[in-house]
C-alpha positions in Angstrom: -0.2 -78.2 -20.8 0.0 -79.4 -17.2 -0.3 -83.2 -16.6 -3.6 -84.0 -14.9 -2.4 -85.4 -11.7 0.2 -82.6 -11.3 -2.4 -80.0 -12.1 -4.3 -80.5 -8.9 -1.4 -78.9 -7.1 -2.1 -75.6 -8.9 -4.7 -73.0 -8.4 -8.1 -73.4 -10.1 -7.4 -70.5 -12.4 -4.2 -72.2 -13.5 -5.9 -75.5 -13.9 -8.6 -74.0 -16.1 -6.0 -72.4 -18.4 -3.4 -75.2 -18.6 -4.8 -78.6 -17.5 -5.9 -81.1 -20.2 -9.1 -81.7 -18.1 -10.4 -78.2 -19.1 -9.0 -77.8 -22.6 -11.3 -78.7 -25.4 -10.3 -81.9 -27.2 -7.1 -82.3 -25.2 -6.2 -85.0 -22.8 -9.6 -86.6 -22.4 -9.1 -88.9 -25.5 -5.4 -89.6 -24.9 -3.0 -90.7 -22.3 -4.4 -94.2 -21.7 -8.1 -93.4 -22.1 -8.5 -94.5 -25.7 -10.2 -97.7 -24.8 -12.7 -96.0 -22.5 -13.5 -93.6 -25.3 -13.9 -96.4 -27.8 -16.1 -98.3 -25.4 -18.3 -95.3 -24.7 -18.9 -94.8 -28.4 -19.4 -98.5 -29.3 -21.1 -99.9 -26.2 -24.4 -100.8 -28.0 -22.4 -102.6 -30.7 -20.2 -104.4 -28.2 -23.3 -105.7 -26.3 -24.4 -107.4 -29.5 -21.0 -108.6 -30.6 -20.9 -111.4 -28.0 -23.6 -113.2 -30.0 -21.7 -113.0 -33.3 -19.6 -115.6 -34.9 -15.9 -114.9 -34.8 -15.7 -113.9 -38.4 -18.7 -111.6 -38.2 -17.3 -110.1 -35.0 -14.0 -109.2 -36.6 -15.7 -107.7 -39.6 -18.1 -105.6 -37.4 -15.3 -104.4 -35.1 -13.1 -103.5 -38.1 -16.0 -101.6 -39.7 -16.7 -99.8 -36.5 -13.1 -98.7 -35.9 -12.9 -97.5 -39.6 -16.0 -95.4 -39.0 -14.5 -93.9 -35.8 -11.3 -93.1 -37.7 -13.2 -91.4 -40.5 -15.2 -89.4 -37.9 -12.1 -88.2 -36.1 -10.4 -87.3 -39.4 -13.5 -85.2 -40.3 -13.4 -83.4 -36.9 -9.6 -82.7 -37.0 -9.6 -79.6 -39.3 -12.1 -77.9 -37.1 -10.2 -78.7 -33.9 -6.9 -77.5 -35.4 -8.6 -74.3 -36.7 -9.9 -73.5 -33.2 -6.4 -74.2 -31.7 -4.7 -72.0 -34.2 -7.2 -69.1 -33.6 -6.4 -69.3 -29.9 -2.7 -69.3 -30.6 -3.0 -66.3 -32.9 -5.0 -64.5 -30.2 -2.4 -65.2 -27.6 0.4 -64.0 -29.8 -1.5 -60.8 -30.6 -2.0 -60.2 -26.8 1.7 -60.8 -26.1 2.8 -58.5 -28.9 0.5 -55.7 -27.6 2.0 -56.1 -24.1 5.5 -55.5 -25.3 4.5 -52.9 -27.9 5.7 -55.0 -30.9 3.8 -54.6 -34.1 5.1 -57.0 -36.8 
């Protein structure tokens, strides 16, 4: 995968194939953007959190982060399955190019 900022030096075709900006579930939730992602998912909760007592705030935030973790864990097998299917396809294409059946 080509780093985002470096990717802009490449052609658009190259960017679409290799840049994290265009790969599903890659890059957009990593590399320093975790807090933005958490904020986007929890913004309605965070707007209410400022009115909570400190103890209630910590309990609510911990429950929210546990929920996000469970959600991501549930999505992970599907994401990995898609990635592996893409890898298998690429390997098959490369094998057919060189005439290797194995």
